[in-house]
C-alpha positions in Angstrom: 13.6 0.9 -19.9 10.6 0.6 -22.2 8.3 -0.4 -19.4 9.0 2.9 -17.7 8.3 4.7 -21.0 5.0 2.8 -21.4 3.9 3.7 -17.9 4.7 7.3 -18.4 2.7 7.2 -21.7 -0.3 5.8 -19.7 0.0 8.3 -16.9 0.2 11.3 -19.4 -2.0 10.3 -22.3 -4.3 8.0 -20.4 -4.9 10.6 -17.7 -4.3 8.0 -14.9 -4.7 10.6 -12.1 -8.2 11.3 -13.4 -9.0 7.6 -13.5 -8.2 7.3 -9.8 -10.3 10.3 -9.0 -13.3 9.0 -11.0 -13.0 5.6 -9.4 -13.2 7.3 -6.0 -16.2 9.3 -7.1 -17.9 6.1 -8.3 -17.4 4.6 -4.8 -18.8 7.8 -3.3 -15.5 8.9 -2.0 -15.4 12.7 -2.5 -12.8 15.1 -1.0 -13.8 16.9 2.2 -16.8 14.6 2.6 -17.6 15.9 6.1 -18.3 19.4 4.8 -20.1 18.7 1.5 -23.4 17.2 0.3 -22.5 15.1 -2.7 -25.0 14.4 -5.6 -23.3 11.4 -7.1 -24.3 11.6 -10.8 -21.1 9.7 -11.6 -22.4 6.6 -10.0 -26.1 7.1 -10.8 -25.6 7.5 -14.6 -22.9 4.8 -14.7 -25.3 2.3 -13.0 -28.1 3.3 -15.3 -26.1 2.9 -18.4 -24.6 -0.5 -17.6 -27.8 -2.7 -17.8 -28.7 -1.0 -21.1 -25.5 -2.2 -22.8 -24.4 -5.6 -21.5 -25.8 -8.9 -22.6 -28.1 -10.6 -20.1 -27.3 -14.1 -21.3 -24.4 -13.9 -23.8 -24.3 -16.7 -26.4 -23.0 -17.1 -29.9 -24.0 -18.7 -33.2 -21.3 -20.2 -35.4 -21.0 -20.4 -39.2 -18.3 -22.2 -41.1 -16.3 -20.0 -43.5 -15.3 -23.1 -45.6 -17.4 -26.1 -46.5 -15.0 -28.6 -44.9 -15.6 -27.1 -41.5 -19.4 -27.2 -41.6 -19.7 -30.6 -39.8 -18.0 -29.1 -36.8 -20.3 -26.1 -36.4 -22.7 -27.7 -33.8 -19.8 -28.9 -31.8 -17.9 -25.6 -31.8 -21.1 -23.7 -30.9 -21.7 -26.0 -28.0 -18.1 -25.6 -26.7 -18.2 -21.8 -27.1 -21.5 -21.4 -25.3 -20.2 -23.7 -22.5 -17.1 -21.7 -22.1 -19.0 -18.4 -21.9 -20.9 -19.8 -18.9 -18.1 -21.7 -17.3 -15.7 -18.7 -17.5 -18.4 -16.4 -16.3 -17.8 -14.0 -19.1 -20.9 -12.0 -18.3 -19.4 -11.0 -14.9 -16.2 -10.0 -16.6 -18.1 -7.9 -19.1 -19.8 -6.0 -16.3 -16.5 -5.1 -14.7 -15.0 -4.1 -18.0 -18.0 -1.9 -18.8 -17.4 -0.1 -15.5 -13.8 0.4 -16.4 -14.8 1.8 -19.8 -17.2 4.2 -18.0 -14.6 5.6 -15.6 -11.3 5.1 -17.5 -12.4 5.1 -21.1 -10.9 1.7 -21.8 -11.6 -1.9 -20.6 -9.4 -4.9 -20.9 -10.0 -8.7 -21.0 -6.9 -10.9 -20.7 -6.7 -14.5 -21.9 -4.6 -17.3 -20.7 -4.4 -21.1 -20.3 -4.0 -23.3 -17.3 -2.1 -20.7 -15.1 -2.7 -17.1 -14.2 1.0 -16.3 -14.2 2.6 -18.5 -16.8 1.4 -16.6 -19.8 0.2 -18.0 -23.1 3.1 -20.2 -24.1 3.3 -23.9 -25.2 4.7 -25.1 -22.0 2.3 -27.7 -20.6 0.2 -29.7 -23.0 -3.1 -31.3 -22.2 -2.5 -34.9 -21.0 -6.0 -36.1 -20.6 -6.0 -39.7 -21.9 -8.4 -40.8 -24.6 -9.2 -44.0 -22.6 -10.2 -42.1 -19.5 -12.3 -39.7 -21.6 -14.1 -42.5 -23.3 -14.7 -44.5 -20.1 -15.9 -41.7 -17.9 -17.3 -39.1 -20.3 -15.0 -36.5 -18.8 -16.5 -33.1 -19.3 -14.5 -30.2 -20.7 -13.3 -28.9 -17.3 -12.1 -32.4 -16.2 -8.4 -31.9 -15.9 -5.7 -34.3 -14.5 -4.5 -33.0 -11.2 -1.4 -35.2 -11.3 0.2 -32.7 -13.8 1.5 -30.8 -10.8 4.4 -32.6 -9.3 4.5 -30.7 -6.0 1.8 -30.5 -3.4 2.0 -26.7 -2.9 -0.9 -24.7 -4.3 0.4 -21.7 -6.2 -2.8 -20.8 -8.0 -5.7 -19.4 -6.1 -8.1 -17.9 -8.6 -11.3 -19.9 -8.9 -11.8 -19.0 -12.6 -8.4 -20.3 -13.6 -8.5 -24.1 -13.9 -5.9 -26.7 -15.0 -6.1 -27.5 -18.7 -8.7 -24.8 -19.3 -8.6 -21.4 -21.0 -9.5 -18.3 -18.9 -10.6 -14.8 -19.7 -10.4 -12.2 -16.9 -10.9 -8.5 -16.6 -7.5 -6.8 -16.3 -7.1 -3.4 -14.6 -6.3 -0.8 -17.2 -3.8 0.7 -14.7 -2.0 -2.7 -14.8 -1.6 -2.6 -18.6 1.4 -1.1 -20.4 1.6 -0.6 -24.1 4.3 0.7 -26.5 4.3 4.5 -26.1 3.0 6.5 -29.0 0.8 3.9 -30.6 -2.8 4.7 -31.6 -4.2 1.2 -31.3 -3.2 -2.2 -30.0 -3.0 -3.7 -33.5 -0.1 -1.4 -34.4 1.8 -2.0 -31.1 5.1 -4.0 -31.1 4.8 -5.0 -27.5 2.5 -4.8 -24.5 2.9 -5.9 -20.8 0.6 -7.0 -18.0 1.5 -5.9 -14.4 0.7 -8.1 -11.4 1.7 -8.6 -7.8 2.6 -12.1 -6.5 3.9 -13.3 -3.1 7.6 -13.7 -3.1 7.3 -17.2 -1.7 5.1 -18.3 -4.6 7.5 -16.9 -7.2 10.4 -18.7 -5.6 8.5 -22.0 -5.6 7.2 -21.8 -9.1 9.3 -24.0 -11.4 8.3 -21.9 -14.4 10.6 -19.1 -13.3 14.4 -19.0 -13.5 17.0 -16.6 -12.2 15.2 -16.2 -8.9 18.4 -16.1 -6.8 18.6 -12.9 -4.8 15.1 -12.0 -5.9 13.4 -9.7 -3.4 9.9 -8.2 -3.2 9.3 -4.4 -3.7 5.8 -4.2 -2.2 3.9 -5.5 0.8 0.3 -6.3 1.5 -2.0 -3.5 2.6 -2.0 -2.9 6.3 1.8 -3.4 6.6 4.2 -0.5 7.1 6.3 -0.8 3.9 9.2 1.3 5.2 9.4 -0.5 8.5 9.1 -4.0 6.8 12.0 -3.5 4.4 14.2 -2.1 7.1 14.3 -5.6 8.7 16.9 -8.1 8.0 16.1 -10.5 5.2 15.7 -13.5 7.5 13.1 -11.6 9.5 10.8 -11.0 6.6 7.7 -13.0 5.6 7.8 -14.2 2.0 3.9 -14.3 1.9 3.6 -10.7 2.9 6.4 -9.6 0.6 5.2 -9.0 -3.0 7.1 -9.1 -6.2 6.0 -6.7 -9.0 5.9 -8.7 -12.2 5.6 -7.6 -15.8 4.5 -10.2 -18.3 5.8 -8.8 -21.7 4.7 -10.0 -25.2 6.9 -8.8 -28.1 5.6 -9.3 -31.7 8.9 -8.5 -33.4 11.0 -10.8 -31.3 8.1 -13.4 -31.0 9.0 -13.8 -27.3 7.3 -13.8 -24.0 9.3 -12.4 -21.1 8.6 -12.0 -17.4 10.5 -9.1 -15.7 10.5 -8.5 -11.9 10.9 -4.9 -10.8 14.4 -4.0 -9.5 15.7 -7.4 -10.6 18.6 -7.6 -13.1 17.5 -10.7 -15.0 14.4 -12.0 -16.7 12.5 -14.7 -14.8 11.2 -16.0 -18.1 12.4 -15.4 -21.7 11.1 -17.9 -24.2 9.5 -18.2 -27.7 5.9 -17.0 -28.1 4.6 -18.9 -31.0 0.9 -19.5 -30.1 -1.2 -19.2 -33.2 -3.3 -16.3 -31.8 -4.3 -13.2 -33.7 -2.6 -10.4 -31.8 -1.8 -10.1 -28.1 -3.6 -12.3 -25.5 -6.1 -9.6 -24.7 -9.0 -7.6 -26.1 -9.7 -3.9 -25.5 -13.2 -2.3 -25.4 -13.8 1.4 -25.7 -16.8 3.6 -26.7 -15.3 7.1 -27.3 -12.2 6.2 -29.4 -10.5 8.8 -31.5 -8.1 8.1 -34.3 -5.1 9.8 -32.9 -5.0 8.6 -29.3 -4.7 5.2 -27.8 -6.5 6.2 -24.6 -10.0 7.6 -25.2 -11.8 10.0 -22.8 -14.4 8.2 -20.6 -18.0 9.2 -20.2 -17.4 9.9 -16.5 -14.6 12.3 -17.4 -16.8 14.3 -19.7 -19.1 15.1 -16.8 -16.3 15.5 -14.1 -16.6 19.3 -14.0 -20.4 19.1 -13.7 -20.0 16.6 -10.9 -17.8 18.9 -8.9 -20.0 21.9 -9.7 -23.2 20.1 -8.7 -21.6 19.0 -5.3 -20.6 22.6 -4.7 -24.0 23.9 -5.6 -25.9 21.4 -3.5 -23.7 22.3 -0.5 -24.4 26.0 -1.0 -28.1 25.2 -1.2 -27.9 23.5 2.2 -26.0 26.4 3.6 -28.5 29.0 2.3 -31.3 26.9 3.6 -29.8 27.0 7.1 -29.2 30.8 6.9 -32.7 31.3 5.7 -34.3 29.7 8.8 -36.5 31.8 11.0 -34.6 34.2 13.3 -35.8 36.6 16.0 -34.6 39.5 18.2 -36.0 40.6 21.6 -35.7 43.7 23.8 -33.8 42.6 26.9 -35.4 45.3 29.0 -38.9 43.8 28.3 -38.3 40.0 28.3 -36.2 38.3 30.9 -34.0 35.2 30.4 -36.8 32.7 31.3 -39.2 34.4 28.8 -36.5 34.2 26.1 -36.1 30.4 26.7 -39.8 29.8 26.6 -40.1 31.9 23.4 -37.5 29.7 21.7 -38.9 26.4 23.0 -41.3 24.2 21.2 -43.9 24.7 23.9 -47.5 25.1 22.7 -49.1 28.5 23.6 -46.5 29.7 26.1 -47.6 32.7 28.1 -44.7 35.0 28.4 -44.6 38.0 30.7 -43.6 41.3 28.9 -42.7 44.6 30.6 -44.3 46.9 28.1 -45.8 46.6 24.6 -45.5 42.9 23.4 -45.4 44.2 19.7 -42.1 46.0 20.4 -40.6 43.4 22.7 -39.8 40.9 19.9 -39.3 40.8 16.1 -38.9 37.8 13.8 -37.0 37.6 10.4 -37.1 35.0 7.6 -34.4 35.8 5.0 -35.4 35.1 1.4 -33.7 32.2 -0.4 -32.8 32.7 -4.0 -34.5 30.3 -6.4 -31.7 30.8 -8.9 -29.7 28.1 -7.1 -32.3 25.5 -8.0 -32.5 26.7 -11.6 -28.7 26.3 -11.9 -29.0 22.8 -10.4 -31.4 21.8 -13.2 -29.2 23.4 -15.9 -26.2 21.4 -14.8 -28.1 18.1 -14.9 -29.5 19.0 -18.3 -26.0 19.7 -19.5 -24.9 16.2 -18.3 -27.8 14.5 -20.1 -27.0 16.4 -23.3 -23.3 15.5 -23.2 -24.0 11.8 -22.7 -27.2 11.6 -24.8 -29.0 10.3 -21.8 -32.6 11.1 -21.1 -34.6 11.2 -17.8 -36.4 8.1 -18.9 -33.1 6.2 -19.2 -32.3 7.2 -15.7 -35.6 5.6 -14.6 -37.5 8.9 -14.2 -40.5 10.5 -15.9 -39.6 13.1 -18.4 -41.8 16.1 -17.3 -41.2 17.9 -20.6 -42.7 15.1 -22.7 -45.9 16.3 -24.5 -47.0 13.8 -27.2 -46.7 10.1 -28.0 -44.9 11.0 -31.3 -42.3 13.1 -29.4 -41.8 10.3 -26.9 -41.4 7.8 -29.7 -38.8 10.0 -31.5 -36.8 10.4 -28.3 -36.9 6.7 -27.6 -35.8 5.8 -31.2 -32.8 8.2 -30.9 -31.9 6.8 -27.5 -32.1 3.2 -28.7 -29.9 4.2 -31.7 -27.1 5.4 -29.3 -27.5 2.4 -27.1 -27.5 0.0 -30.0 -24.2 1.4 -31.3 -22.6 0.5 -28.0 -24.2 -2.9 -27.8 -22.9 -3.5 -31.3 -19.4 -2.6 -30.1 -19.8 -5.0 -27.2 -21.0 -7.7 -29.5 -17.9 -7.3 -31.7 -15.8 -7.4 -28.5 -17.5 -10.6 -27.4 -17.1 -12.2 -30.8 -13.3 -11.4 -30.7 -13.2 -12.9 -27.2 -14.7 -16.2 -28.4 -12.4 -16.2 -31.3 -9.3 -16.1 -29.1 -10.7 -18.7 -26.7 -11.1 -21.0 -29.7 -7.5 -20.4 -30.8 -6.4 -21.5 -27.4 -8.4 -24.7 -27.3 -7.4 -25.5 -30.9 -3.8 -25.3 -29.8 -3.9 -26.9 -26.3 -6.6 -29.5 -26.3 -4.6 -32.3 -27.9 -6.3 -35.1 -26.0 -10.0 -35.9 -26.4 -12.6 -33.9 -24.5 -16.3 -34.7 -24.2 -19.4 -32.5 -24.5 -23.1 -33.1 -24.9 -24.7 -31.6 -27.9 -28.2 -30.2 -28.4 -28.3 -28.0 -25.3 -27.7 -31.0 -23.0 -30.3 -33.2 -24.7 -28.2 -34.7 -27.5 -25.4 -37.3 -27.7 -22.1 -37.1 -26.0 -19.3 -36.4 -28.4 -15.5 -36.6 -28.0 -13.1 -34.4 -29.9 -9.7 -32.8 -29.8 -8.7 -29.3 -30.6 -6.9 -30.4 -33.8 -10.1 -32.1 -35.0 -12.3 -29.1 -34.7 -9.7 -26.5 -35.7 -10.9 -24.4 -38.6 -12.2 -21.0 -39.8 -15.5 -20.0 -38.3 -17.6 -16.8 -38.3 -18.8 -16.0 -34.8 -22.1 -14.1 -34.4 -23.2 -12.9 -31.0 -26.9 -13.5 -30.4 -28.5 -10.4 -29.0 -31.0 -10.8 -26.2 -33.6 -8.6 -24.5 -32.3 -6.1 -21.9 -35.1 -6.8 -19.5 -35.7 -10.4 -18.4 -39.1 -11.8 -19.3 -41.3 -12.9 -16.4 -42.3 -16.5 -16.2 -45.9 -15.6 -17.0 -44.8 -13.9 -20.3 -42.5 -16.8 -21.2 -45.2 -19.3 -20.7 -47.7 -17.3 -22.8 -45.1 -17.0 -25.6 -44.5 -20.8 -25.5 -48.2 -21.5 -25.7 -48.6 -19.0 -28.6 -45.8 -20.6 -30.5 -47.4 -24.0 -30.0 -50.7 -22.8 -31.3 -49.1 -21.2 -34.3 -47.2 -24.4 -35.3 -50.3 -26.5 -34.8 -52.0 -24.4 -37.5 -49.4 -25.5 -40.1 -51.1 -27.9 -42.7 -48.4 -30.5 -42.5 -48.9 -30.7 -38.7 -52.7 -30.6 -38.8 -52.7 -33.7 -41.1 -51.7 -36.0 -38.2 -52.5 -36.1 -34.5 -49.2 -37.8 -33.8 -47.4 -34.9 -35.6 -49.3 -32.4 -33.5 -48.4 -34.2 -30.3 -44.7 -34.4 -31.4 -44.6 -30.6 -31.8 -46.1 -30.1 -28.4 -43.6 -32.5 -26.8 -40.7 -30.7 -28.5 -41.9 -27.3 -27.3 -42.5 -28.6 -23.8 -39.0 -30.0 -23.6 -37.5 -26.8 -24.9 -39.2 -24.8 -22.3 -39.0 -27.3 -19.4 -37.5 -24.7 -17.1 -40.6 -22.6 -17.1 -43.3 -25.2 -17.9 -44.8 -28.2 -16.2 -44.1 -30.5 -19.1 -46.9 -33.1 -18.4 -49.5 -30.4 -17.7 -48.5 -28.4 -20.8 -48.9 -31.5 -23.0 -52.2 -32.4 -21.4 -53.6 -28.8 -21.8 -52.6 -28.6 -25.5 -54.0 -32.1 -26.1 -57.3 -31.1 -24.5 -57.4 -28.0 -26.7 -56.8 -30.1 -29.8 -59.6 -32.5 -29.0 -62.0 -29.6 -28.4 -61.0 -28.1 -31.8 -61.6 -31.4 -33.6 -65.0 -31.8 -31.9 -66.0 -28.3 -33.1 -65.2 -29.2 -36.7 -66.8 -32.6 -36.4 -63.8 -35.0 -36.7 -60.2 -35.7 -35.9 -57.1 -36.2 -38.2 -55.9 -39.7 -38.6 -52.6 -40.9 -37.3 -51.5 -42.2 -40.6 -51.5 -38.8 -42.2 -55.0 -38.8 -43.8 -57.5 -36.4 -42.4 -60.6 -38.0 -40.9 -64.0 -37.0 -42.4 -66.9 -35.6 -40.6 
């Protein structure tokens, strides 16, 4: 079957065994841990790279591609930025970036309303217009009565009724048509998941469930012993079904296949107006002839093993190089030997003969070459990844001049900016697919407040806001600003705007500018105190020049 071929393709070309090894290394699980001293550069470099790439507060700016969609831009922008926060996309991006570091590929899967039902037009939004108008129902306000039964079959907190979702998907649980070089050229792909047998049997979305059995069990259960029991002795919550959710472009169908079951649990049209499959892929080291790129962690895998081995040898040499001694048994008795080896200060030991010939001490020399090789290996790692000591949070001891430091910093930022640009494109495609879902499914009015929570409430449907939009990711600073810096910047901005001639012409205009800035920065400023301080500054400025501007727009004379 093609699923088997796709999994073989992933195991061979994707180097799945290496993925598993690198994931264990990242968790500090090395083989023979009791006998080695690991130096976990796999984790250290991965954790140092992550905050330099991801967006601290991801947000988007929207532009209409056609004039008739321009009026919807503020609404679309508000909805998209709401979804980025509501769906906790930043958390998913962090997980995906970790996958990219260890596996070379990261995956974000999209869906609507249900984690297991796939992206198909099965259950339309039934939120009534009347209720939306009367209660100002926010975007996530879904009608619980859509479910006829009382059983809870969905447990994921980020998957809500009548809402899109975007979740990191394990690359080892993704199957693609074998031989393809990119997802755009694939005819089909599939998503693997495990679900309790009891939930599958109760889910009305599935058919052909007669004689369905699980093929796996929860961790901690002896699988062989469990499946040796009679069927009526098994627990359907422990027994797991292996599901493959398949999307086929050529057939335009979505199918759900259970492993070792002879019939599809679902086989229906897939006609959602979405560009491509319901997923997005992120990678940094892509080549043109291979679907699965090599990860950063894999490039330094040999160096990781070598560094562990070297550090273990260093410890062994250090132990063998410790102080040792030999004594003449005819000159020192057993008690004297014990006192000689003890930590006693100034022990007086009786010797039968010359003390200088009774005992001798040895301190073997330890080769410094071991430490030199250690530094060479770590230098090789930094060179392969283009990663400096500074980016690891250390001082670069080789730095000599400010010019050299600036050049190194510029080259480092160039490499990091390339990856941030890739991540920005990935985030833009993510928002685009979320928009395609809400355009299709939100057929009843939803409500949202414009203006960052300060504007009017607006109701809309997916059909009303459907259009062609250009999505631009707004880059932000990698390191969060302190409250002190943010306050200083807000005050500096206020002073700059107050120097504008059109603002200086009227005291009321000046105060309006101050109020707007205070409201925009209300999270970091005491609004009343900020306005009072600026007002006092304005009065002092006017006293210095001998007058104050009139409120009607005419400047007062001195």
